[in-house]
All heavy atoms as an XYZ file, in Angstrom:
862
protein
N     -38.765    -85.741     29.549
C     -39.783    -84.706     29.563
C     -40.890    -85.040     30.564
O     -41.331    -84.178     31.291
C     -40.346    -84.564     28.148
C     -41.362    -83.484     28.023
S     -40.567    -81.898     27.903
C     -41.925    -80.890     27.541
N     -41.311    -86.286     30.574
C     -42.365    -86.711     31.475
C     -41.924    -86.577     32.928
O     -42.724    -86.192     33.788
C     -42.768    -88.148     31.156
C     -44.125    -88.489     31.727
O     -44.863    -87.612     32.131
N     -44.423    -89.770     31.752
N     -40.648    -86.891     33.204
C     -40.107    -86.773     34.553
C     -40.117    -85.307     35.018
O     -40.420    -85.027     36.166
C     -38.668    -87.332     34.603
C     -38.051    -87.348     35.973
C     -38.803    -88.265     36.941
O     -39.467    -89.220     36.551
N     -38.706    -87.960     38.220
N     -39.823    -84.376     34.114
C     -39.854    -82.947     34.451
C     -41.265    -82.508     34.826
O     -41.448    -81.740     35.770
C     -39.353    -82.099     33.272
C     -37.865    -82.033     33.152
C     -37.460    -81.094     32.020
O     -38.136    -81.011     31.002
N     -36.340    -80.415     32.225
N     -42.254    -82.970     34.092
C     -43.642    -82.627     34.413
C     -44.042    -83.159     35.784
O     -44.753    -82.492     36.545
C     -44.585    -83.161     33.340
C     -44.549    -82.453     31.984
C     -45.470    -83.154     31.001
C     -44.934    -80.998     32.139
N     -43.583    -84.356     36.093
C     -43.884    -84.931     37.396
C     -43.241    -84.088     38.496
O     -43.871    -83.769     39.512
C     -43.410    -86.399     37.473
C     -44.258    -87.263     36.531
C     -43.479    -86.928     38.906
C     -43.759    -88.676     36.380
N     -41.968    -83.698     38.307
C     -41.276    -82.870     39.298
C     -41.945    -81.510     39.449
O     -42.078    -80.995     40.555
C     -39.809    -82.707     38.908
C     -38.993    -83.971     39.093
C     -37.565    -83.809     38.603
O     -37.134    -82.658     38.363
O     -36.883    -84.829     38.465
N     -42.355    -80.924     38.352
C     -43.058    -79.631     38.401
C     -44.372    -79.786     39.160
O     -44.734    -78.945     39.984
C     -43.299    -79.074     36.989
C     -41.962    -78.635     36.375
C     -44.276    -77.915     37.011
C     -42.051    -78.239     34.910
N     -45.086    -80.872     38.912
C     -46.345    -81.120     39.617
C     -46.125    -81.302     41.111
O     -46.903    -80.788     41.935
N     -45.057    -82.024     41.472
C     -44.748    -82.229     42.892
C     -44.385    -80.894     43.541
O     -44.863    -80.558     44.637
C     -43.602    -83.257     43.055
C     -44.104    -84.653     42.664
C     -43.080    -83.260     44.492
C     -43.014    -85.695     42.592
N     -43.554    -80.104     42.855
C     -43.159    -78.797     43.394
C     -44.381    -77.884     43.532
O     -44.533    -77.177     44.528
C     -42.129    -78.140     42.474
C     -41.482    -76.956     43.131
C     -40.303    -76.377     42.397
N     -39.821    -77.117     41.272
C     -39.361    -76.574     40.142
N     -39.335    -75.278     40.012
N     -38.922    -77.317     39.149
N     -45.262    -77.938     42.544
C     -46.490    -77.128     42.607
C     -47.340    -77.536     43.798
O     -47.873    -76.703     44.532
C     -47.271    -77.295     41.305
C     -48.536    -76.486     41.250
C     -49.236    -76.683     39.894
N     -50.410    -75.881     39.800
C     -51.631    -76.260     40.174
N     -51.806    -77.476     40.680
N     -52.661    -75.457     40.065
N     -47.482    -78.825     44.036
C     -48.257    -79.314     45.171
C     -47.667    -78.861     46.498
O     -48.399    -78.457     47.408
N     -46.339    -78.922     46.601
C     -45.682    -78.474     47.830
C     -45.906    -76.979     48.048
O     -46.131    -76.533     49.179
C     -44.192    -78.779     47.779
C     -43.878    -80.238     47.926
C     -42.403    -80.489     47.865
N     -42.117    -81.913     47.909
C     -41.043    -82.474     47.385
N     -40.133    -81.725     46.780
N     -40.869    -83.770     47.468
N     -45.804    -76.209     46.969
C     -46.016    -74.764     47.080
C     -47.450    -74.446     47.510
O     -47.675    -73.585     48.357
C     -45.699    -74.065     45.758
C     -44.218    -73.918     45.418
C     -44.053    -73.375     44.003
C     -43.527    -73.012     46.419
N     -48.394    -75.154     46.937
C     -49.804    -74.935     47.304
C     -50.022    -75.280     48.773
O     -50.712    -74.564     49.504
C     -50.736    -75.742     46.371
C     -50.729    -75.122     44.964
C     -52.150    -75.795     46.928
C     -51.465    -75.922     43.926
N     -49.414    -76.366     49.227
C     -49.528    -76.759     50.635
C     -48.882    -75.703     51.540
O     -49.434    -75.333     52.583
C     -48.853    -78.110     50.846
C     -49.023    -78.670     52.241
C     -48.382    -80.049     52.362
O     -48.541    -80.854     51.433
O     -47.719    -80.279     53.380
N     -47.713    -75.206     51.139
C     -47.033    -74.169     51.922
C     -47.859    -72.889     51.986
O     -47.980    -72.263     53.044
C     -45.667    -73.884     51.296
C     -44.796    -73.013     52.135
C     -43.386    -73.044     51.616
N     -42.994    -71.688     51.277
C     -42.019    -71.372     50.465
N     -41.337    -72.317     49.847
N     -41.709    -70.127     50.245
N     -48.465    -72.527     50.859
C     -49.320    -71.338     50.823
C     -50.513    -71.514     51.758
O     -50.886    -70.587     52.484
C     -49.770    -71.050     49.376
C     -48.592    -70.566     48.540
C     -50.907    -70.038     49.349
C     -48.875    -70.525     47.043
N     -51.103    -72.687     51.770
C     -52.254    -72.949     52.641
C     -51.858    -72.810     54.115
O     -52.597    -72.209     54.909
C     -52.822    -74.336     52.373
N     -50.689    -73.327     54.470
C     -50.231    -73.196     55.853
C     -49.964    -71.736     56.208
O     -50.293    -71.278     57.293
C     -48.981    -74.046     56.081
C     -49.256    -75.530     56.138
S     -47.848    -76.546     56.656
C     -46.552    -76.038     55.556
N     -49.361    -70.990     55.273
C     -49.085    -69.569     55.524
C     -50.377    -68.787     55.688
O     -50.466    -67.897     56.543
C     -48.251    -68.977     54.384
C     -46.823    -69.461     54.374
C     -46.061    -68.985     53.150
O     -46.638    -68.530     52.168
N     -44.746    -69.119     53.212
N     -51.374    -69.105     54.895
C     -52.670    -68.438     55.035
C     -53.296    -68.724     56.390
O     -53.884    -67.841     57.019
C     -53.623    -68.877     53.922
C     -53.342    -68.237     52.609
C     -54.351    -68.651     51.580
N     -54.078    -67.975     50.320
C     -54.539    -68.361     49.158
N     -55.314    -69.426     49.083
N     -54.241    -67.700     48.065
N     -53.180    -69.967     56.825
C     -53.738    -70.329     58.132
C     -53.034    -69.575     59.262
O     -53.671    -69.024     60.158
C     -53.607    -71.836     58.353
C     -54.219    -72.318     59.639
C     -54.044    -73.817     59.811
O     -54.033    -74.541     58.809
O     -53.891    -74.234     60.977
N     -51.709    -69.512     59.205
C     -50.937    -68.785     60.224
C     -51.288    -67.303     60.182
O     -51.503    -66.670     61.231
C     -49.421    -69.001     60.009
C     -48.605    -68.047     60.875
C     -49.039    -70.440     60.312
N     -51.366    -66.746     59.000
C     -51.699    -65.331     58.858
C     -53.098    -65.043     59.409
O     -53.315    -64.046     60.089
C     -51.610    -64.911     57.390
C     -51.838    -63.442     57.082
C     -50.788    -62.584     57.763
C     -51.804    -63.217     55.577
N     -54.033    -65.942     59.135
C     -55.389    -65.778     59.651
C     -55.435    -65.774     61.168
O     -56.139    -64.973     61.777
N     -54.656    -66.661     61.788
C     -54.617    -66.701     63.254
C     -53.968    -65.435     63.816
O     -54.414    -64.895     64.817
C     -53.863    -67.930     63.738
C     -54.747    -69.169     63.780
C     -54.028    -70.337     64.416
N     -53.352    -71.050     63.309
C     -52.097    -71.470     63.329
N     -51.353    -71.293     64.385
N     -51.573    -72.089     62.306
N     -52.918    -64.978     63.174
C     -52.219    -63.784     63.663
C     -53.033    -62.512     63.453
O     -52.839    -61.530     64.157
C     -50.869    -63.636     62.978
C     -49.871    -64.676     63.425
C     -48.539    -64.434     62.809
N     -47.569    -65.422     63.260
C     -46.371    -65.563     62.764
N     -45.971    -64.771     61.780
N     -45.565    -66.476     63.218
N     -53.922    -62.507     62.495
C     -54.686    -61.302     62.177
C     -55.979    -61.187     62.980
O     -56.663    -60.182     62.879
C     -55.014    -61.269     60.674
C     -53.809    -61.087     59.773
S     -52.903    -59.576     60.091
C     -54.062    -58.375     59.541
N     -56.330    -62.172     63.779
C     -57.581    -62.116     64.536
C     -57.687    -60.897     65.435
O     -58.732    -60.245     65.442
C     -57.791    -63.403     65.325
C     -58.280    -64.537     64.472
C     -58.499    -65.798     65.277
O     -58.077    -65.884     66.424
N     -59.147    -66.773     64.671
N     -56.638    -60.522     66.203
C     -56.769    -59.302     67.018
C     -56.984    -58.057     66.158
O     -57.776    -57.183     66.511
C     -55.438    -59.220     67.774
C     -54.871    -60.585     67.729
C     -55.380    -61.210     66.472
N     -56.321    -58.002     65.036
C     -56.482    -56.849     64.144
C     -57.889    -56.836     63.558
O     -58.521    -55.777     63.454
C     -55.419    -56.884     63.018
C     -55.654    -55.787     62.013
C     -54.023    -56.794     63.608
N     -58.395    -58.009     63.203
C     -59.743    -58.091     62.646
C     -60.780    -57.613     63.658
O     -61.714    -56.895     63.300
C     -60.060    -59.524     62.219
C     -59.331    -59.951     60.968
C     -59.550    -61.423     60.657
O     -59.928    -62.210     61.515
N     -59.307    -61.788     59.408
N     -60.613    -57.987     64.931
C     -61.559    -57.543     65.956
C     -61.507    -56.023     66.102
O     -62.534    -55.361     66.210
C     -61.263    -58.229     67.288
C     -61.691    -59.672     67.333
C     -61.593    -60.216     68.751
N     -60.221    -60.321     69.203
C     -59.519    -61.439     69.206
N     -60.070    -62.561     68.792
N     -58.280    -61.451     69.642
N     -60.292    -55.483     66.086
C     -60.147    -54.033     66.214
C     -60.768    -53.320     65.022
O     -61.484    -52.325     65.179
C     -58.659    -53.664     66.333
O     -58.095    -54.357     67.436
C     -58.471    -52.173     66.513
N     -60.491    -53.824     63.835
C     -61.063    -53.207     62.636
C     -62.581    -53.335     62.615
O     -63.275    -52.422     62.154
C     -60.451    -53.820     61.378
C     -58.989    -53.475     61.116
C     -58.485    -54.209     59.886
C     -58.789    -51.987     60.968
N     -63.096    -54.438     63.125
C     -64.546    -54.609     63.182
C     -65.164    -53.566     64.111
O     -66.196    -52.966     63.788
C     -64.892    -56.025     63.644
C     -66.350    -56.319     63.668
N     -67.116    -56.362     62.522
C     -67.193    -56.554     64.702
C     -68.370    -56.616     62.861
N     -68.441    -56.737     64.169
N     -64.517    -53.334     65.255
C     -65.012    -52.317     66.186
C     -64.944    -50.937     65.545
O     -65.869    -50.129     65.688
C     -64.198    -52.346     67.477
N     -63.858    -50.668     64.826
C     -63.732    -49.373     64.141
C     -64.802    -49.228     63.064
O     -65.377    -48.141     62.898
C     -62.344    -49.234     63.533
N     -65.093    -50.295     62.344
C     -66.142    -50.254     61.318
C     -67.507    -49.958     61.945
O     -68.291    -49.179     61.404
C     -66.205    -51.573     60.553
C     -65.052    -51.739     59.583
O     -64.400    -50.725     59.249
O     -64.797    -52.885     59.165
N     -67.790    -50.585     63.081
C     -69.063    -50.325     63.765
C     -69.149    -48.876     64.218
O     -70.196    -48.235     64.095
C     -69.229    -51.264     64.959
C     -69.592    -52.678     64.584
C     -70.081    -53.488     65.788
N     -69.400    -53.191     67.027
C     -68.481    -53.963     67.603
N     -68.145    -55.096     67.031
N     -67.924    -53.617     68.746
N     -68.037    -48.340     64.732
C     -68.018    -46.946     65.184
C     -68.247    -46.005     64.011
O     -69.035    -45.055     64.106
C     -66.678    -46.628     65.870
O     -66.497    -47.538     66.958
C     -66.634    -45.204     66.370
N     -67.560    -46.260     62.901
C     -67.754    -45.415     61.723
C     -69.184    -45.494     61.203
O     -69.755    -44.482     60.782
C     -66.780    -45.820     60.610
C     -65.356    -45.324     60.771
C     -64.463    -45.900     59.680
C     -65.305    -43.813     60.741
N     -69.768    -46.678     61.243
C     -71.154    -46.815     60.805
C     -72.085    -46.002     61.698
O     -73.016    -45.344     61.213
C     -71.565    -48.291     60.804
N     -71.826    -46.019     63.004
C     -72.656    -45.240     63.928
C     -72.491    -43.743     63.675
O     -73.472    -42.993     63.687
C     -72.291    -45.573     65.371
N     -71.264    -43.314     63.426
C     -71.025    -41.893     63.142
C     -71.720    -41.484     61.847
O     -72.348    -40.419     61.772
C     -69.509    -41.605     63.084
C     -69.227    -40.235     62.509
C     -68.893    -41.741     64.461
N     -71.619    -42.333     60.831
C     -72.284    -42.017     59.554
C     -73.800    -41.971     59.716
O     -74.466    -41.110     59.145
C     -71.892    -43.042     58.497
C     -70.495    -42.847     57.998
C     -70.184    -43.736     56.824
N     -68.812    -43.523     56.416
C     -67.918    -44.478     56.308
N     -68.250    -45.732     56.554
N     -66.691    -44.201     55.947
N     -74.345    -42.887     60.506
C     -75.780    -42.882     60.758
C     -76.185    -41.590     61.465
O     -77.189    -40.955     61.101
C     -76.179    -44.099     61.617
O     -75.796    -45.284     60.937
C     -77.670    -44.123     61.881
N     -75.394    -41.196     62.456
C     -75.682    -39.957     63.168
C     -75.581    -38.737     62.265
O     -76.428    -37.835     62.316
N     -74.559    -38.703     61.416
C     -74.421    -37.541     60.523
C     -75.538    -37.528     59.483
O     -76.012    -36.454     59.101
C     -73.044    -37.534     59.858
O     -72.997    -38.328     58.722
N     -75.979    -38.697     59.035
C     -77.112    -38.747     58.102
C     -78.377    -38.212     58.772
O     -79.153    -37.477     58.151
C     -77.359    -40.180     57.616
C     -76.284    -40.669     56.656
O     -75.525    -39.821     56.134
O     -76.205    -41.894     56.441
N     -78.567    -38.562     60.039
C     -79.731    -38.068     60.768
C     -79.684    -36.550     60.888
O     -80.687    -35.869     60.683
C     -79.802    -38.711     62.157
C     -81.000    -38.246     62.945
C     -82.231    -38.854     62.759
C     -80.914    -37.182     63.833
C     -83.349    -38.427     63.460
C     -82.017    -36.741     64.535
C     -83.235    -37.367     64.341
O     -84.332    -36.920     65.017
N     -78.505    -36.035     61.218
C     -78.361    -34.580     61.351
C     -78.647    -33.892     60.021
O     -79.301    -32.842     59.980
C     -76.946    -34.221     61.871
C     -76.663    -32.736     61.767
C     -76.789    -34.697     63.311
N     -78.191    -34.483     58.928
C     -78.424    -33.894     57.605
C     -79.908    -33.930     57.225
O     -80.403    -33.015     56.576
C     -77.606    -34.630     56.539
C     -76.128    -34.348     56.635
C     -75.359    -35.180     55.630
C     -73.864    -35.013     55.819
N     -73.097    -35.893     54.943
N     -80.595    -34.986     57.630
C     -82.019    -35.109     57.296
C     -82.922    -34.286     58.203
O     -84.019    -33.908     57.819
C     -82.451    -36.580     57.357
C     -81.992    -37.405     56.174
C     -82.690    -38.753     56.140
N     -82.670    -39.434     57.429
C     -81.817    -40.388     57.777
N     -80.897    -40.768     56.937
N     -81.885    -40.952     58.955
N     -82.482    -34.053     59.449
C     -83.313    -33.360     60.424
C     -82.570    -32.182     61.072
O     -82.381    -32.166     62.297
C     -83.761    -34.332     61.522
C     -84.481    -35.531     61.005
N     -83.840    -36.696     60.701
C     -85.802    -35.729     60.731
C     -84.730    -37.578     60.268
N     -85.925    -37.019     60.271
N     -82.175    -31.200     60.299
C     -81.423    -30.090     60.913
C     -82.262    -29.283     61.901
O     -81.733    -28.748     62.878
C     -80.987    -29.243     59.725
C     -81.938    -29.583     58.636
C     -82.354    -31.003     58.870
N     -83.557    -29.204     61.678
C     -84.427    -28.464     62.590
C     -84.494    -29.099     63.965
O     -84.466    -28.411     64.987
N     -84.579    -30.413     63.998
C     -84.626    -31.133     65.277
C     -83.322    -30.942     66.037
O     -83.331    -30.748     67.251
C     -84.872    -32.629     65.041
C     -86.168    -32.958     64.341
S     -87.474    -33.525     65.401
C     -86.759    -34.842     66.298
N     -82.211    -31.000     65.321
C     -80.910    -30.830     65.966
C     -80.793    -29.408     66.514
O     -80.332    -29.195     67.639
C     -79.767    -31.155     64.986
C     -78.419    -30.844     65.598
C     -79.839    -32.613     64.567
N     -81.213    -28.428     65.718
C     -81.155    -27.029     66.171
C     -82.039    -26.836     67.401
O     -81.654    -26.133     68.350
C     -81.589    -26.099     65.057
N     -83.210    -27.462     67.425
C     -84.098    -27.345     68.589
C     -83.449    -27.984     69.819
O     -83.517    -27.422     70.923
C     -85.435    -28.008     68.284
N     -82.812    -29.132     69.649
C     -82.164    -29.799     70.783
C     -81.009    -28.951     71.315
O     -80.843    -28.809     72.540
C     -81.658    -31.175     70.360
N     -80.219    -28.377     70.418
C     -79.108    -27.525     70.845
C     -79.642    -26.295     71.562
O     -79.101    -25.874     72.594
C     -78.215    -27.145     69.643
C     -77.223    -26.058     70.015
C     -77.498    -28.373     69.107
N     -80.705    -25.705     71.038
C     -81.297    -24.533     71.678
C     -81.802    -24.874     73.074
O     -81.599    -24.112     74.031
C     -82.452    -23.989     70.819
O     -81.955    -23.706     69.512
C     -83.050    -22.746     71.411
N     -82.456    -26.022     73.212
C     -82.941    -26.456     74.512
C     -81.791    -26.666     75.488
O     -81.846    -26.219     76.632
C     -83.765    -27.735     74.367
C     -84.368    -28.298     75.642
C     -85.404    -27.320     76.190
C     -84.982    -29.642     75.368
N     -80.742    -27.332     75.021
C     -79.585    -27.549     75.885
C     -78.920    -26.231     76.269
O     -78.470    -26.055     77.401
C     -78.571    -28.459     75.191
C     -78.942    -29.930     75.112
C     -77.929    -30.674     74.257
C     -79.011    -30.531     76.497
N     -78.868    -25.323     75.325
C     -78.264    -24.024     75.600
C     -79.067    -23.269     76.653
O     -78.506    -22.618     77.533
C     -78.166    -23.211     74.306
C     -77.439    -21.882     74.377
C     -76.001    -22.102     74.811
C     -77.468    -21.197     73.031
N     -80.373    -23.380     76.562
C     -81.223    -22.693     77.532
C     -81.108    -23.321     78.917
O     -81.146    -22.622     79.931
C     -82.671    -22.733     77.069
N     -80.937    -24.650     78.969
C     -80.889    -25.327     80.259
C     -79.495    -25.332     80.892
O     -79.352    -25.084     82.082
C     -81.379    -26.770     80.105
C     -82.839    -26.927     79.679
C     -83.161    -28.392     79.486
C     -83.761    -26.309     80.713
N     -78.481    -25.622     80.112
C     -77.118    -25.764     80.641
C     -76.112    -25.119     79.690
O     -75.383    -25.806     78.980
C     -76.750    -27.243     80.790
C     -77.704    -28.066     81.589
C     -77.226    -28.175     82.995
C     -78.210    -29.086     83.723
N     -77.869    -29.341     85.047
N     -76.025    -23.806     79.637
C     -75.127    -23.170     78.673
C     -73.650    -23.478     78.933
O     -72.883    -23.640     77.989
C     -75.409    -21.680     78.837
C     -76.084    -21.532     80.143
C     -76.760    -22.840     80.431
N     -73.255    -23.569     80.182
C     -71.837    -23.820     80.473
C     -71.429    -25.217     80.002
O     -70.367    -25.408     79.402
C     -71.590    -23.689     81.968
C     -70.125    -23.722     82.333
C     -69.919    -23.441     83.789
N     -70.058    -21.995     84.004
C     -70.257    -21.436     85.181
N     -70.366    -22.184     86.257
N     -70.360    -20.136     85.300
N     -72.265    -26.203     80.229
C     -71.975    -27.570     79.807
C     -71.944    -27.670     78.281
O     -71.073    -28.323     77.709
C     -73.013    -28.532     80.367
C     -72.704    -29.983     80.046
C     -73.699    -30.920     80.650
N     -73.554    -30.897     82.111
C     -74.371    -31.497     82.950
N     -75.408    -32.157     82.484
N     -74.186    -31.443     84.241
N     -72.887    -26.994     77.629
C     -72.915    -27.016     76.167
C     -71.650    -26.383     75.597
O     -71.066    -26.889     74.641
C     -74.156    -26.293     75.640
C     -74.330    -26.325     74.129
C     -74.559    -27.751     73.659
C     -75.487    -25.452     73.713
N     -71.227    -25.277     76.188
C     -70.008    -24.617     75.729
C     -68.800    -25.548     75.896
O     -67.963    -25.654     75.009
C     -69.786    -23.320     76.509
C     -68.518    -22.646     76.159
C     -67.406    -22.560     76.911
C     -68.230    -21.961     74.940
N     -66.440    -21.875     76.253
C     -66.911    -21.489     75.030
C     -68.956    -21.704     73.783
C     -66.302    -20.781     74.019
C     -68.340    -20.993     72.773
C     -67.040    -20.544     72.889
N     -68.719    -26.265     77.015
C     -67.611    -27.180     77.273
C     -67.588    -28.307     76.234
O     -66.551    -28.622     75.661
C     -67.744    -27.751     78.680
C     -66.536    -28.530     79.127
C     -66.629    -29.029     80.560
N     -67.636    -28.350     81.351
C     -68.402    -28.934     82.253
N     -68.287    -30.209     82.494
N     -69.311    -28.255     82.927
N     -68.755    -28.904     75.982
C     -68.809    -29.994     75.005
C     -68.580    -29.485     73.588
O     -68.005    -30.175     72.756
C     -70.135    -30.738     75.109
C     -70.099    -31.728     76.224
C     -70.674    -31.601     77.446
C     -69.414    -32.980     76.234
N     -70.397    -32.701     78.219
C     -69.625    -33.561     77.496
C     -68.644    -33.657     75.295
C     -69.083    -34.789     77.841
C     -68.110    -34.876     75.643
C     -68.332    -35.432     76.895
N     -69.043    -28.293     73.298
C     -68.768    -27.708     71.983
C     -67.286    -27.497     71.761
O     -66.755    -27.767     70.674
N     -66.608    -27.035     72.789
C     -65.163    -26.838     72.693
C     -64.451    -28.181     72.507
O     -63.550    -28.315     71.681
C     -64.668    -26.133     73.950
C     -63.236    -25.673     73.858
C     -62.835    -24.847     75.045
N     -63.176    -25.571     76.273
C     -63.443    -25.007     77.427
N     -63.423    -23.693     77.533
N     -63.730    -25.719     78.490
N     -64.875    -29.192     73.260
C     -64.283    -30.528     73.101
C     -64.520    -31.076     71.697
O     -63.638    -31.673     71.086
C     -64.872    -31.490     74.124
C     -64.421    -31.240     75.522
C     -65.130    -32.159     76.485
N     -64.746    -31.882     77.852
C     -65.388    -32.333     78.905
N     -66.460    -33.089     78.747
N     -64.972    -32.034     80.114
N     -65.728    -30.875     71.201
C     -66.032    -31.332     69.845
C     -65.185    -30.622     68.797
O     -64.711    -31.242     67.847
N     -64.986    -29.331     68.989
C     -64.165    -28.579     68.045
C     -62.717    -29.063     68.067
O     -62.093    -29.238     67.025
C     -64.222    -27.081     68.370
C     -63.384    -26.242     67.451
C     -63.768    -26.064     66.132
C     -62.222    -25.655     67.913
C     -62.989    -25.302     65.281
C     -61.444    -24.893     67.070
C     -61.822    -24.715     65.742
N     -62.190    -29.320     69.267
C     -60.817    -29.831     69.376
C     -60.712    -31.205     68.735
O     -59.743    -31.494     68.017
C     -60.376    -29.857     70.857
C     -60.208    -28.424     71.366
C     -59.093    -30.651     71.036
C     -60.011    -28.325     72.864
N     -61.706    -32.059     68.957
C     -61.693    -33.396     68.339
C     -61.755    -33.288     66.821
O     -61.045    -34.003     66.103
C     -62.857    -34.231     68.862
N     -62.575    -32.386     66.315
C     -62.696    -32.201     64.876
C     -61.378    -31.710     64.283
O     -60.941    -32.205     63.243
C     -63.821    -31.205     64.586
C     -63.937    -30.800     63.162
C     -64.428    -31.553     62.136
C     -63.569    -29.544     62.602
N     -64.375    -30.846     60.974
C     -63.857    -29.602     61.223
C     -63.023    -28.381     63.136
C     -63.613    -28.539     60.380
C     -62.786    -27.324     62.290
C     -63.072    -27.405     60.925
N     -60.730    -30.739     64.936
C     -59.451    -30.226     64.442
C     -58.388    -31.317     64.466
O     -57.602    -31.461     63.527
C     -58.978    -29.058     65.302
C     -59.395    -27.745     64.770
C     -58.735    -26.582     65.451
N     -57.784    -26.906     66.506
C     -57.519    -26.132     67.525
N     -58.139    -24.986     67.655
N     -56.634    -26.482     68.434
N     -58.356    -32.098     65.548
C     -57.397    -33.193     65.641
C     -57.624    -34.200     64.533
O     -56.675    -34.675     63.901
C     -57.516    -33.882     67.012
O     -57.338    -32.901     68.039
C     -56.495    -34.982     67.174
N     -58.875    -34.529     64.276
C     -59.204    -35.463     63.199
C     -58.711    -34.938     61.852
O     -58.144    -35.679     61.066
C     -60.699    -35.724     63.145
C     -61.109    -36.455     61.909
C     -61.830    -35.975     60.868
C     -60.789    -37.806     61.564
N     -61.983    -36.926     59.910
C     -61.353    -38.068     60.306
C     -60.074    -38.808     62.195
C     -61.219    -39.288     59.665
C     -59.953    -40.028     61.555
C     -60.527    -40.251     60.314
N     -58.906    -33.665     61.577
C     -58.461    -33.091     60.311
C     -56.948    -33.177     60.167
O     -56.437    -33.522     59.099
C     -58.914    -31.636     60.199
C     -60.397    -31.521     59.898
C     -60.829    -30.111     59.634
N     -59.982    -29.486     58.627
C     -59.835    -28.180     58.480
N     -60.481    -27.356     59.269
N     -59.063    -27.687     57.559
N     -56.223    -32.878     61.242
C     -54.762    -32.940     61.190
C     -54.308    -34.378     60.970
O     -53.450    -34.646     60.113
C     -54.144    -32.356     62.482
C     -52.662    -32.674     62.573
C     -54.371    -30.865     62.551
N     -54.875    -35.312     61.722
C     -54.497    -36.720     61.568
C     -54.823    -37.239     60.177
O     -54.032    -37.970     59.574
C     -55.189    -37.573     62.631
C     -54.675    -37.417     64.050
C     -55.546    -38.223     65.008
C     -53.230    -37.852     64.152
N     -55.986    -36.869     59.664
C     -56.369    -37.327     58.332
C     -55.399    -36.814     57.285
O     -54.968    -37.561     56.399
C     -57.791    -36.884     58.013
C     -58.302    -37.474     56.709
C     -59.716    -37.101     56.455
N     -59.797    -35.642     56.322
C     -60.918    -34.979     56.126
N     -62.065    -35.621     56.101
N     -60.921    -33.680     55.992
N     -55.005    -35.545     57.372
C     -54.065    -35.006     56.391
C     -52.696    -35.676     56.531
O     -52.023    -35.929     55.539
C     -53.942    -33.490     56.521
O     -53.224    -33.141     57.676
N     -52.294    -35.991     57.766
C     -51.014    -36.690     57.963
C     -51.070    -38.092     57.360
O     -50.117    -38.531     56.712
C     -50.676    -36.782     59.453
C     -50.281    -35.470     60.070
C     -48.997    -34.904     59.483
O     -48.069    -35.679     59.199
O     -48.934    -33.670     59.318
N     -52.185    -38.794     57.569
C     -52.322    -40.128     56.984
C     -52.322    -40.070     55.463
O     -51.728    -40.918     54.797
C     -53.597    -40.817     57.482
C     -53.502    -41.314     58.901
C     -54.564    -41.157     59.770
C     -52.372    -41.944     59.370
C     -54.487    -41.604     61.073
C     -52.284    -42.403     60.670
C     -53.343    -42.221     61.521
N     -52.979    -39.061     54.910
C     -52.985    -38.931     53.455
C     -51.598    -38.621     52.926
O     -51.207    -39.140     51.882
C     -53.973    -37.830     53.041
C     -55.416    -38.236     53.211
C     -56.387    -37.093     52.964
O     -55.927    -35.939     52.723
O     -57.603    -37.343     53.017
N     -50.839    -37.821     53.661
C     -49.462    -37.518     53.265
C     -48.613    -38.790     53.304
O     -47.844    -39.054     52.377
C     -48.852    -36.452     54.193
O     -49.666    -35.291     54.160
C     -47.443    -36.115     53.784
N     -48.762    -39.573     54.376
C     -48.017    -40.816     54.467
C     -48.408    -41.803     53.367
O     -47.553    -42.483     52.810
C     -48.234    -41.461     55.840
C     -47.539    -40.801     57.019
C     -47.991    -41.440     58.321
C     -46.043    -40.881     56.879
N     -49.682    -41.867     53.061
C     -50.160    -42.787     52.026
C     -49.661    -42.363     50.652
O     -49.365    -43.226     49.807
C     -51.681    -42.858     52.031
N     -49.544    -41.079     50.414
C     -49.096    -40.624     49.084
C     -47.604    -40.853     48.890
O     -47.129    -40.878     47.767
C     -49.435    -39.139     48.893
O     -48.678    -38.348     49.782
N     -46.861    -41.028     49.964
C     -45.419    -41.290     49.867
C     -45.112    -42.695     49.400
O     -44.048    -42.969     48.917
C     -44.744    -41.053     51.214
C     -44.685    -39.611     51.599
C     -43.936    -39.455     52.901
N     -44.017    -38.076     53.357
C     -43.626    -37.679     54.539
N     -43.113    -38.534     55.390
N     -43.735    -36.420     54.894
N     -46.051    -43.592     49.556
C     -45.819    -44.997     49.172
C     -45.792    -45.181     47.708
O     -46.121    -44.706     46.828
C     -46.891    -45.896     49.758
C     -46.683    -46.077     51.220
C     -47.633    -47.084     51.733
N     -47.254    -47.413     53.090
C     -47.779    -48.374     53.758
N     -48.676    -49.140     53.243
N     -47.406    -48.622     54.980
C-alpha cells in the first residue's frame, strides 16, 4: 500500500511538471494573440468612450454635424454613407458570430 502511494505521488509530480511546461509553451504561443486582443480591447474602450460622450452630449454632436454640413456637405454625406455601410457590416458580422457561437 505504501509503495502505491509513493508511485501515485511520483506520477502526480510528473503530471504537475508536465502541466507547468505546457502552460509555459501555451503562454509563449499566445503572445501574438494577446497583443492583438489587447489592441482590440483598447479600440473597443475608445469606441465605448466616444459613444458615452455622444449619449451625454447630444446637443454638441448635433451642433458639430450641423457645422460640418454647412461647411462641407459632400464630404459629410460621403462619411455618413461609409459609416452606414460599416454599421450594417458590423450588424451582419455580429449576427453571424452569434449564430456560430450558438451552434457550439
